N, C-alpha and C positions, 0 to 999 in steps of 0.2 A: 620561475616560481620557486621559492624556498621550500624545501621539504621539511617535515617534522624531524626532530632529532632521532638518531638511530637508538633503538632500545638498548639499554645497558643491563637491564635486569629481567628475569623471567618470573612472573607472578602466577604461572599456571597452577590451577588447583586440580589435583588428581581425584577422580571419582572413586570412592571406596565402596559405595552401595547406592542403589537407586530403587525407588518404589513409586508406583502409580498411586497417588493419594486420592485422585478423583478422575473418573473417566466419563466425560459428558459427551453429548452428541456432536459437539463442535470443538470444544477445548478439553484438554487434559491437564491436570496439575501433578507435577512430579515433586518429590521430596528426596533429595540426594544428600548423602554424607560425603564430604570431601576432605582431603588432606590439604591444608594450607601450605604455602611455601616455607613457612617456619617450622612445619611439622605437626602443628595442632590440627585437630579435627573440627569441622564445623558443618552446619546444615545449610543447604541451598534449596529454596522452593521456587519453582518457575512454571509458567504456563507453556505447554506445548501447543504450537499453532501450526496448521497445515501449510501456511504460506499464502500470500495473496499477490494480486497484481492491481495496478491502477493504470488507467488509460488517459492520455491526453489526446483526445480525438479532435483533430483540426478540420473544421468545415472549410476554412480558408486560413491564410497566414495570420489573421488577427482574431479568429473566432474559434472557440472550442465548445464542446458539449459538456454541460454540467447536469447534475441531478439534484432533485430535492426529494428527501425521504425522511421518514420518521425513524429515529433511533431510540429504541425502548430504554436502554440503560440510562439515557439522559432525559427521557420523557419529553422530547421535542423534535422538531424538524430541523434538518441540516442541509446546507448546500454543499455538494461534494463533486469531485471528479468521479467518473464511473470507476468502480472497483469490484473485485470479487475474489473469493477464496479459491485456492487450487484444489483440485480433486487429487486423490492419491495416485501418484505415478504420472501426473500430467505435467508437461513442460510449461514453464511460465508463459511463453508466447502463445501456446495453444489455449491456455486459460484466458489470456487477454483477448484473443480473437473470439472465443466462445462468449465471454462476458459482454463484449461490445455488441454482439448480435442480440444476446438475451436481454440485456438491460436497455440498450439504446436503439436497437433495430438497424444497426449499420455494419457493413463489412468495409474493410479498408484495403486498398491496393498496396499501400506502403506502410511498413512497420519498422521501428527501430527502438533499441533500448535507450532510455533517457538516463536513468540512474537506479541505484538500489538503496532502499531504506531499511534500517533496523530500528523500528519505532519505540521499542520498550526493552532495551538491553539489560535493564536491572531486574526484570521479572518475566521475560518471555523470549522465546527463540524465534519470534515472528520475523519474517523477511517480506518486504513488499518490493516487487520489481515494477518500476514505472516504465511504461512503453508509450512512445509516440505513434500516432496513426494518422494517415492523411489519404487523400483521394477516396473519400467516403461514398458509398453507395447504399441507399436506404433499401432494406430487405424486410423490415417489420420486426418489432420486438417480440421476444418469446420469454416473458417473465416466468420465473419459477413460481409454483403454487405458493400463495401467501406473500408474494413480493409485490410491493406497491411503491411506485416512484414516478416522478415527473421528470422528463428529460427536456432540456431547453438549450438553445445556443446562447453564448455570451461572448462579448468582446473580451479579450484577455485583459485589456486595460481596465474595463469595468470590474472584472473579477478581482483584479489586484486592488482596486478601490474598495471593494466589499470586504477584503481582508482588513484594510485599514479601519473601516467603519465598524468592524466586528460582526458583519453579516455572515462571513465565512470564518468559522472557528475550528473546523476539522483539521487536525495537524497534518495529515498526509496530503490533503488538498492544498493547504498553505505552503508546505514545502515544495510540492510539485509546481505550483504557480510561481513562487518566488525563485525557485531554481531556474525555471524556464525564462523568467524575465531577466535574470542575471547572466545565464550561460547558454540558453538554448535557442533563442530566436533565429539564429542563423542555420539551425538544423532542420527546419521544416522542409520536408522533401517534396 
């Protein structure tokens, strides 16, 4: 596999000052003054995100768990892979294990890191770690207060077809499923 060209220039921006422009219950908005590589000053605004995980939970080699839930910012229901935000100081794998039980009601005997996503590099520091999970045991869901979702098994090939049909439009779910179809099928433990 050919590697990308070796970087020949450094475009790093140095932080001159930072301030919290908004402090919400989930997200924070920062406004930083930076020094550009050419020496000029500029402003950068970005969303601070606590980080998240997404799980590809395999019921068997060809079947994963999906969720259907309402997403208020878009005012509609979406089909997604299970996911959740990290708690402060929590390791991503611990988050994945916790969220799989809370949302789906399953524990998994086997876990592995699938890949890492940076979904909004232009305006957020969010990182999503995608984990694979297999050898599932049902233990019962423990949804957070106010959390409503429906969990269902789906054949991976059906879910890929739903992407093509526009039934799955959530970016992280699309990337996870397409990544798996291209690179990961041999990795199911």
